[in-house]
C-alpha positions as a printed Julia matrix, in Angstrom:
113×3 Matrix{Float64}:
 -52.39   -9.96  -40.54
 -53.35  -12.53  -37.55
 -49.51  -14.48  -38.83
 -48.43  -11.54  -37.72
 -49.36  -10.78  -34.93
 -48.68  -15.12  -33.46
 -44.7   -13.82  -34.87
 -44.79  -10.62  -32.31
 -46.39  -12.61  -30.27
 -43.92  -15.43  -30.39
 -41.01  -13.0   -30.5
 -41.81  -10.85  -27.11
 -42.0   -13.89  -25.81
 -38.61  -15.0   -26.84
 -37.14  -11.63  -26.09
 -38.61  -12.15  -22.31
 -37.21  -15.76  -22.47
 -33.83  -14.38  -23.64
 -33.78  -11.69  -21.24
 -35.1   -13.78  -18.11
 -31.89  -16.48  -19.04
 -29.47  -14.3   -19.3
 -30.54  -13.35  -15.91
 -30.47  -16.55  -14.36
 -26.64  -16.97  -15.86
 -25.31  -13.75  -14.86
 -26.66  -14.76  -11.3
 -24.86  -18.06  -11.53
 -21.41  -16.26  -12.16
 -22.42  -13.92   -9.68
 -21.94  -17.11   -6.81
 -19.66  -19.07   -8.78
 -17.28  -15.81   -8.57
 -18.5   -15.26   -4.5
 -18.02  -18.83   -4.34
 -14.48  -18.64   -5.48
 -13.55  -15.31   -3.84
 -14.98  -16.8    -0.45
 -13.01  -19.96   -0.67
  -9.24  -18.04   -1.69
 -10.19  -15.81    1.28
 -10.53  -18.68    3.67
  -7.14  -20.53    2.09
  -5.19  -17.05    2.67
  -6.58  -16.8     6.51
  -5.56  -20.12    7.41
  -2.46  -20.08    5.33
  -1.7   -16.46    6.89
  -2.35  -17.85   10.66
   0.06  -21.26    9.77
   2.59  -18.6     9.05
   1.84  -16.45   12.25
   2.09  -19.77   13.95
   5.74  -21.27   12.39
   7.11  -17.14   13.13
   6.27  -17.41   16.04
   7.93  -20.99   17.2
  10.8   -20.01   14.89
  11.18  -16.7    15.94
  11.35  -18.31   19.56
  13.53  -20.53   18.94
  16.12  -17.55   17.61
  15.62  -15.98   19.91
  17.04  -19.41   22.41
  19.38  -19.61   19.82
  21.21  -16.38   19.9
  20.62  -15.25   23.37
  22.55  -18.78   24.84
  25.57  -18.03   22.29
  25.66  -14.37   23.94
  25.27  -15.38   27.25
  21.87  -13.56   27.57
  18.71  -14.47   27.07
  16.87  -11.45   27.1
  19.83  -10.46   24.39
  18.34  -12.64   21.78
  14.68  -12.06   22.38
  16.01   -7.91   21.93
  17.68   -9.18   18.72
  14.86  -11.03   17.26
  13.01   -8.34   18.62
  14.68   -5.77   16.76
  14.44   -8.11   13.79
  11.28   -7.91   13.41
  10.09   -3.95   13.73
  12.91   -3.74   11.44
  11.17   -6.27    8.6
   7.13   -4.44    9.9
   9.17   -1.1     8.47
  10.42   -2.39    5.53
   6.88   -4.0     5.1
   5.03   -0.39    5.54
   7.63    0.99    3.88
   7.33   -0.95    0.64
   3.87   -1.93    0.65
   2.68    0.71   -2.4
   5.52   -0.99   -4.81
   5.04   -5.16   -3.31
   2.19   -5.47   -1.16
  -0.74   -3.37   -3.4
  -0.22   -4.5    -7.19
   0.49   -7.85   -5.89
  -2.82   -8.22   -3.62
  -4.63   -6.34   -6.48
  -3.25   -8.42   -8.73
  -5.15  -11.01   -7.07
  -8.17   -9.46   -7.07
  -8.34   -9.27  -10.92
  -7.19  -12.18  -11.79
 -10.1   -14.06   -9.35
 -12.9   -11.51  -10.48
 -12.53  -12.07  -14.12
 -11.47  -15.95  -14.21
């Protein structure tokens, strides 16, 4: 009888240790996922910022070039501005088909990796 109580105590102790270790493992996994997602978001932000400046300077250069070709600097800027407006409208119209699935796939991939 004494031996059975000792085994039950050992079993309960092991179960408690298992639960505690499982909890610690879950916390470590959550921290790893959070760090991975944070790193991905930071990289995406800096990439977007760099892309913005590249597009801005290329747009200014293209506007000057087109303005020289058509002998109207304001016309060159208007053409490039119209191009950007068309690009924004295209992105707004196609956001559910192109943008949302792309972002959802990246988020799900990061969560389950």
